[in-house]
C-alpha positions in Angstrom: -63.3 -77.8 9.7 -62.5 -74.4 7.2 -66.0 -72.6 6.3 -66.5 -73.7 2.9 -68.8 -70.8 1.6 -67.1 -67.8 4.0 -64.9 -66.8 0.9 -67.2 -67.2 -1.5 -69.8 -65.1 0.1 -67.1 -62.1 1.3 -65.7 -61.9 -2.4 -69.2 -62.7 -4.4 -71.9 -61.5 -2.1 -75.3 -61.7 -3.3 -78.4 -59.4 -2.2 -81.9 -60.0 -2.4 -84.4 -56.8 -3.4 -88.3 -57.5 -2.9 -90.8 -56.8 -5.4 -94.0 -58.6 -4.1 -95.6 -59.5 -0.6 -98.7 -60.7 -0.5 -101.6 -62.9 -3.1 -101.1 -63.4 -6.6 -104.2 -64.4 -8.4 -104.3 -65.5 -12.2 -101.4 -65.8 -14.6 -98.5 -64.1 -13.3 -95.4 -64.2 -16.0 -92.1 -62.7 -14.7 -89.8 -61.8 -18.0 -85.9 -62.1 -17.5 -84.3 -59.0 -17.1 -80.9 -60.9 -18.2 -79.2 -59.8 -15.1 -81.4 -61.0 -11.8 -82.0 -64.3 -10.7 -85.0 -64.5 -8.6 -86.3 -66.2 -4.8 -90.3 -66.8 -4.3 -91.6 -68.0 -0.7 -94.8 -69.5 -1.6 -96.4 -69.3 2.1 -100.2 -70.7 1.2 -101.6 -71.8 -2.0 -101.3 -73.8 -4.9 -99.1 -72.5 -7.9 -97.9 -73.8 -11.3 -95.3 -72.6 -12.3 -94.1 -72.9 -16.0 -90.3 -72.5 -17.5 -88.7 -73.4 -20.6 -90.4 -76.3 -21.6 -90.9 -77.6 -17.8 -93.7 -77.5 -15.1 -94.2 -77.6 -11.8 -96.8 -78.2 -9.1 -96.6 -76.5 -5.7 -99.0 -77.9 -3.6 -97.6 -77.1 -0.2 -95.4 -74.0 1.2 -92.2 -74.0 -0.8 -89.0 -72.1 -1.9 -88.5 -71.5 -5.5 -84.7 -70.2 -6.4 -84.1 -69.0 -9.9 -80.3 -68.3 -9.4 -80.2 -67.0 -13.2 -81.9 -65.0 -15.2 -84.6 -67.0 -16.4 -88.5 -66.1 -17.4 -91.0 -67.8 -16.1 -95.0 -68.0 -14.9 -97.3 -68.6 -12.2 -100.5 -70.5 -12.8 -103.2 -69.8 -9.8 -106.9 -71.5 -10.4 -109.7 -68.8 -11.0 -111.1 -68.1 -7.6 -107.7 -68.8 -5.7 -105.1 -67.3 -4.5 -101.5 -67.9 -3.3 -99.3 -65.7 -0.6 -96.1 -65.4 -1.8 -92.6 -63.8 -1.1 -90.9 -62.5 -4.1 -87.6 -60.7 -4.5 -84.9 -60.3 -7.3 -81.5 -61.7 -6.2 -78.4 -59.8 -7.4 -75.0 -61.9 -7.4 -71.8 -59.7 -7.8 -70.2 -60.8 -10.7 -73.3 -62.0 -12.9 -73.8 -64.8 -14.6 -70.2 -65.3 -13.5 -70.7 -65.7 -9.7 -69.4 -69.0 -8.8 -72.6 -69.5 -6.7 -74.9 -68.6 -9.3 -73.6 -70.9 -12.2 -73.0 -73.4 -9.8 -76.6 -74.2 -9.1 -79.5 -75.7 -11.1 -81.5 -73.7 -13.3 -84.4 -74.0 -10.7 -84.4 -75.4 -7.1 -87.7 -76.3 -5.3 -87.7 -77.0 -1.8 -90.6 -77.5 0.5 -90.1 -75.0 3.5 -90.5 -77.3 6.2 -87.4 -79.4 4.4 -85.3 -76.2 4.9 -82.7 -77.2 7.7 -83.3 -75.0 10.4 -85.3 -72.1 8.6 -88.4 -72.5 10.9 -87.8 -69.3 13.1 -86.0 -67.3 10.4 -89.4 -67.9 7.9 -91.7 -67.1 10.7 -90.5 -63.7 11.3 -89.7 -63.6 7.7 -93.6 -64.1 6.9 -94.3 -61.9 9.6 -92.3 -59.0 8.6 -93.7 -59.5 4.8 -97.3 -59.3 5.5 -97.4 -56.5 8.0 -97.3 -52.8 7.3 -94.3 -51.8 9.8 -91.3 -49.4 9.6 -88.1 -51.0 8.2 -90.1 -54.2 6.8 -88.6 -54.6 3.4 -85.2 -53.7 4.7 -85.7 -57.1 7.2 -87.2 -59.2 4.9 -84.6 -58.7 2.6 -81.8 -59.5 5.1 -83.9 -62.6 6.1 -84.3 -63.7 2.7 -80.7 -63.6 2.6 -80.1 -65.7 5.6 -82.5 -68.7 4.0 -80.5 -68.1 0.7 -77.6 -69.3 2.9 -79.3 -71.9 4.7 -80.3 -73.8 1.3 -76.9 -73.4 0.0 -75.5 -74.9 3.4 -77.8 -77.8 3.0 -77.6 -78.4 -0.9 -73.8 -78.6 0.0 -74.4 -80.9 2.9 -76.9 -83.7 1.5 -75.1 -83.8 -1.2 -77.9 -82.3 -3.6 -75.4 -80.9 -6.0 -74.5 -82.4 -9.4 -71.3 -81.5 -10.4 -69.4 -77.8 -10.6 -68.2 -76.1 -7.7 -70.6 -76.6 -4.7 -70.1 -80.4 -5.6 -66.3 -79.9 -5.4 -67.3 -78.0 -1.7 -69.4 -80.9 -0.6 -66.5 -83.2 -1.3 -64.9 -84.5 2.0 -61.4 -84.0 0.4 -61.8 -82.1 -2.0 -63.3 -78.9 -0.5 -60.1 -78.5 1.6 -58.0 -78.0 -1.7 -60.7 -75.6 -3.0 -61.0 -73.3 0.3 -57.5 -73.2 0.1 -57.5 -71.5 -3.3 -60.4 -69.3 -2.7 -58.2 -67.9 0.5 -55.3 -67.8 -1.0 -55.2 -67.3 -4.7 -52.1 -65.4 -5.0 -50.4 -68.6 -4.0 -48.0 -70.5 -6.5 -49.9 -73.5 -5.9 -49.1 -76.3 -7.2 -50.6 -79.9 -7.9 -48.9 -81.7 -5.6 -49.8 -78.8 -3.0 -52.9 -79.1 -3.3 -53.1 -82.7 -3.6 -51.4 -82.5 0.0 -54.0 -80.1 1.4 -56.5 -82.5 0.3 -55.0 -85.2 1.7 -54.8 -87.8 -1.5 -52.3 -88.7 -3.9 -51.5 -86.4 -7.1 -53.1 -88.6 -9.5 -56.0 -89.5 -7.4 -56.8 -85.6 -6.5 -56.6 -84.9 -10.1 -58.8 -87.2 -11.2 -61.3 -86.5 -8.3 -61.4 -82.7 -9.2 -61.8 -83.0 -12.9 -64.8 -85.7 -12.4 -66.5 -83.8 -9.3 -65.8 -79.9 -10.3 -66.0 -80.6 -14.0 -62.7 -79.0 -14.7 -58.9 -79.1 -13.8 -57.3 -77.7 -10.9 -55.3 -75.2 -12.3 -57.7 -74.2 -14.9 -60.2 -73.7 -11.7 -57.6 -71.3 -9.8 -57.3 -69.4 -13.1 -60.7 -68.5 -13.2 -61.2 -68.0 -9.6 -58.5 -65.4 -10.0 -59.9 -63.8 -13.6 -63.0 -63.8 -11.3 -61.5 -61.8 -8.2 -59.7 -59.7 -11.2 -62.6 -58.8 -12.4 -64.2 -57.6 -9.1 -61.0 -55.5 -8.4 -61.2 -54.0 -12.0 -65.2 -53.0 -11.6 -63.8 -51.2 -8.3 -61.3 -49.1 -10.3 -58.0 -51.3 -9.1 -54.8 -50.0 -11.3 -54.0 -53.4 -14.0 -50.4 -53.9 -12.7 -51.8 -54.1 -8.7 -54.6 -56.3 -9.8 -52.1 -58.9 -11.7 -49.9 -59.0 -8.6 -52.7 -59.2 -6.3 -54.2 -62.4 -8.0 -51.0 -64.1 -8.0 -49.5 -63.4 -11.6 -45.8 -62.1 -11.7 -46.4 -59.4 -15.0 -49.2 -57.7 -16.5 -48.3 -59.8 -19.6 -48.9 -62.9 -17.7 -52.2 -62.2 -16.0 -53.2 -60.7 -19.8 -52.6 -64.4 -21.2 -54.7 -65.7 -18.4 -57.2 -63.2 -18.3 -57.8 -63.5 -22.0 -57.5 -67.3 -22.1 -60.5 -67.6 -19.4 -62.9 -64.5 -20.4 -62.2 -64.2 -24.5 -60.9 -60.6 -23.8 -57.9 -59.0 -22.6 -58.3 -57.0 -18.9 -58.3 -53.7 -21.2 -60.7 -54.6 -23.3 -63.1 -56.2 -20.7 -62.6 -53.5 -18.6 -63.3 -51.1 -21.6 -66.6 -53.0 -22.4 -67.9 -52.2 -18.9 -67.9 -48.4 -19.9 -69.5 -48.9 -23.5 -73.3 -47.9 -23.5 -76.0 -50.7 -23.7 -78.1 -51.7 -27.4 -81.1 -49.3 -27.2 
């Protein structure tokens, strides 16, 4: 079976940046910076988590994933503490990253329910709470491993509701999605994608729209635009980018880009160099 996460992780990698390893006490507010998600591992203690209008009570060792920027607050009872590892998560592409945008606002999982993670978590906590050289780099890489395990579990347990990850969890649609991810420049037709999925044209189109939330053609356009944005950030010439993502001309590429992002490629690229408002 094709690796459903390979193209996503290669084209749009994620990375962790640790900012806390140790006890939290009292009230701790983590303001959204508008850029990063966050991953928290609660090794011990009881934590009340507030975000938006929601409250979570974490009473056993657990993982808390905020895939997109979201202000949240931890409450630990007076006289108590919670041992935690906390990290910012960077997803290449930011809010448009197909992994970050495909997850719920918050994912909470008891650590003993994360499949196959016990050896990784044991090593992660040993490194996090001991003062050894290279510990931060080690913990950050292990957090990235945990994230991959969580994504794998969410897909394989059908615990995602709509969007790309639901499509990748589907026994037939995932074949078409992987094909688009691995060969975005191919001139895919609906019939060809349905054939890859082993479905009739009409059944495939309906199942794709109901599961992923958009049409196959619109999804492919969005995937191509995300790849193009990545290439433009790295300074690739516009004409070359258009060819690489499957468009025969700059004009066709610009139309697709603007339809998907609301800006032409040049406008989007110019926006990258604009200074942020103070």
